[in-house]
N, C-alpha and C positions, 0 to 999 in steps of 0.2 A: 458816606457810610461804607461804600464798597471797599475803599482803601483800608478802612479799619479791619474789616473782616478778612481781606486779603493778607494783611499783615499778621493776623492771628494764624492763618493757614501756613504762612511762611516759616513760623516757628518750628513746624514739623511735628508737633505733639498731636496725637490722635487718641481717641478713646480706644482702650484695649479690646482685643477680640475676646479675651477671657473676662467676662463681666457678669456681675450679679444685678446691680441696679442700673447705673449709668455708664459704666466702663471707665470712670475716672481713675480708680485705683489700678485697674489693669493697664491703662495708658501710662500712668506714673511709673509703675513697676517695669514696664517694657522700656521706657525711656531711660530709667536709672539702672536697668540691668539687675534688679533685685527681685526677691520673691513677692508675688502678688499678695500672698497671705500676710507678710510683714507690713506691706503698705496698707492693707485693709485694717489691720490691728491699730496701726498708727493713726489712721483717719478716724476710726471709732474712738480712740483716746482723745483726739482733738475735739470731738463732739462734746466732751466734758467741759471744755472752755466755753464760757458764756458767749453766745452769738458767733464767735470767731470760727469755730470748726464747721458748724452747719452753714453759716453764711459763706465761708470760703468754698465749701463744696457746692453750694447752689450756684455761685458765680461761675465756678469751673464748669458745672453741668450746662449752664446757659451758653457759655462761650467756647467750649471745647468741641472741635470738629469731630464728626463721625468718621469712620474709615473712608467713606466716599468723599469727604471734604465738606459736607454740608454742616452748617452751624445752626443750632436750634433758634437762637435769637434772630439770626438773619432770615431764616424761613418764616418766623412769626411776623417780622416786620414786612416781609414781602407779601404775606397773605393779607395783612392790614391794608397795604397800599394797592392790592389788586394784582400784583405780580407774583406769580407762583413759581418757585424754583424747584427743580427736580421733579 
């Protein structure tokens, strides 16, 4: 599992510092070099699609590293196994 999470970190995508909920839109805007407001509007529009928009956002929220590199799913798994990271 460590290799999987390390490969996610190597992509270089991080949650954005300008965040409202999870920082996903801020991270996408930063990586693409576009307005965070535009990305937020597009994500909200994607929520109109049945399951796809919200499902994709939840998957991104679970797997996207914070600015310090920690990944929510990895931390959850480590807590279940008794190993606590950070």
